[in-house]
C-alpha positions as CSV (number, residue, x, y, z in Angstrom):
1,X,-12.1,-16.7,42.4
2,X,-10.4,-13.3,43.1
3,X,-10.5,-12.8,46.8
4,X,-9.1,-9.6,48.3
5,X,-6.3,-11.5,50.1
6,X,-5.0,-12.4,46.5
7,X,-5.8,-9.0,45.0
8,X,-3.8,-7.3,47.7
9,X,-0.6,-8.8,46.2
10,X,-1.4,-8.3,42.5
11,X,0.4,-5.6,40.5
12,X,0.6,-4.7,36.8
13,X,3.7,-6.1,35.1
14,X,3.3,-4.4,31.7
15,X,6.7,-3.3,30.3
16,X,7.7,0.1,31.6
17,X,4.7,0.3,33.9
18,X,6.3,1.2,37.2
19,X,4.2,4.0,38.6
20,X,0.7,3.5,40.0
21,X,0.7,-0.2,39.1
22,X,-0.7,-1.2,42.5
23,X,-3.4,-1.8,43.5
24,X,-5.3,-2.8,40.4
25,X,-8.8,-1.1,40.3
26,X,-11.9,-3.3,40.0
27,X,-14.7,-2.3,37.6
28,X,-17.8,-4.0,36.3
29,X,-17.6,-6.6,39.0
30,X,-20.0,-9.4,40.0
31,X,-19.3,-9.7,43.7
32,X,-20.3,-12.9,45.5
33,X,-20.1,-13.5,49.3
34,X,-19.1,-17.1,50.1
35,X,-18.8,-18.0,53.8
36,X,-15.4,-19.4,54.7
37,X,-14.3,-21.1,57.9
38,X,-12.8,-18.6,60.3
39,X,-9.1,-19.0,61.1
40,X,-8.4,-15.8,63.0
41,X,-4.9,-17.0,63.9
42,X,-4.1,-17.2,60.2
43,X,-5.5,-13.7,59.7
44,X,-3.3,-12.3,62.5
45,X,-0.2,-13.9,61.0
46,X,-1.0,-12.5,57.6
47,X,-1.4,-8.9,58.8
48,X,2.3,-7.9,58.1
49,X,1.9,-8.9,54.5
50,X,-1.1,-6.7,53.8
51,X,-0.9,-3.3,52.2
52,X,-3.5,-1.8,54.5
53,X,-4.4,1.4,52.6
54,X,-4.8,-0.5,49.4
55,X,-7.0,-3.1,51.1
56,X,-9.2,-0.5,52.7
57,X,-9.6,1.4,49.5
58,X,-10.4,-1.7,47.5
59,X,-12.9,-3.0,50.1
60,X,-14.7,0.4,50.1
61,X,-14.8,0.4,46.2
62,X,-16.7,-2.9,46.5
63,X,-19.1,-1.5,49.0
64,X,-17.6,-2.8,52.2
65,X,-17.0,-0.2,54.9
66,X,-16.2,-2.5,57.8
67,X,-12.4,-1.9,57.9
68,X,-11.0,1.1,59.8
69,X,-9.0,3.7,57.9
70,X,-5.8,2.9,59.9
71,X,-4.7,-0.6,60.8
72,X,-5.3,-1.1,64.6
73,X,-2.4,-1.7,66.9
74,X,-4.5,-4.0,69.0
75,X,-7.1,-6.2,67.3
76,X,-10.4,-7.2,68.8
77,X,-12.1,-10.4,67.8
78,X,-14.8,-8.4,66.0
79,X,-12.2,-6.5,64.0
80,X,-10.4,-9.8,63.0
81,X,-13.8,-11.3,62.0
82,X,-14.5,-8.2,59.8
83,X,-11.0,-8.6,58.2
84,X,-11.6,-12.3,57.7
85,X,-14.8,-11.4,55.9
86,X,-13.1,-8.9,53.6
87,X,-10.1,-11.1,52.8
88,X,-11.7,-14.5,52.6
89,X,-15.4,-14.2,51.8
90,X,-15.6,-11.4,49.2
91,X,-15.2,-13.0,45.8
92,X,-15.0,-11.2,42.5
93,X,-16.5,-13.6,40.0
94,X,-16.6,-11.4,36.9
95,X,-15.3,-8.0,35.9
96,X,-12.0,-6.3,35.3
97,X,-8.9,-5.2,37.2
98,X,-7.3,-2.1,35.6
99,X,-3.9,-0.6,36.2
100,X,-4.0,3.0,37.3
101,X,-0.6,3.6,35.8
102,X,-0.9,2.3,32.2
103,X,-4.6,1.5,31.9
104,X,-4.0,-2.2,31.1
105,X,-7.1,-4.3,31.7
106,X,-7.0,-7.7,33.3
107,X,-10.3,-9.4,32.8
108,X,-11.8,-11.8,35.4
109,X,-14.0,-14.6,34.1
110,X,-15.5,-17.3,36.2
111,X,-13.5,-16.0,39.2
112,X,-10.2,-16.4,37.4
113,X,-8.1,-13.3,36.5
114,X,-6.3,-13.4,33.2
115,X,-2.9,-11.9,34.1
116,X,-1.2,-13.0,30.9
117,X,0.4,-10.3,28.8
118,X,0.9,-10.2,25.0
119,X,4.5,-10.6,23.9
120,X,4.9,-6.9,23.2
121,X,3.8,-6.0,26.7
122,X,6.3,-8.2,28.5
123,X,9.5,-6.5,29.8
124,X,12.7,-8.5,29.0
């Protein structure tokens, strides 16, 4: 399953694609919400690894408006719970992730993104 915690680290690696290759854009998605046990301490430790603007834009493109535009300096429990929901409970089961830079499409089937590239697409 593609969760936004994973998506926030994925970039296009097609040969010569170095501009606008992150974040990948979702399209034609089947979104499923799966409750996950809350671990707010983990979420807090993970904060420095997040690309906040990319996460907020992606969540909004999937219809979730719960995250603030700017990352808070001080987090409330409700804000951490909203972040947990976005990162851990939103699952893209089907659809596509498309690179904004080169247009390469990475299909998602049964919750698994196909990030494999054809030989001619791989940089050496």
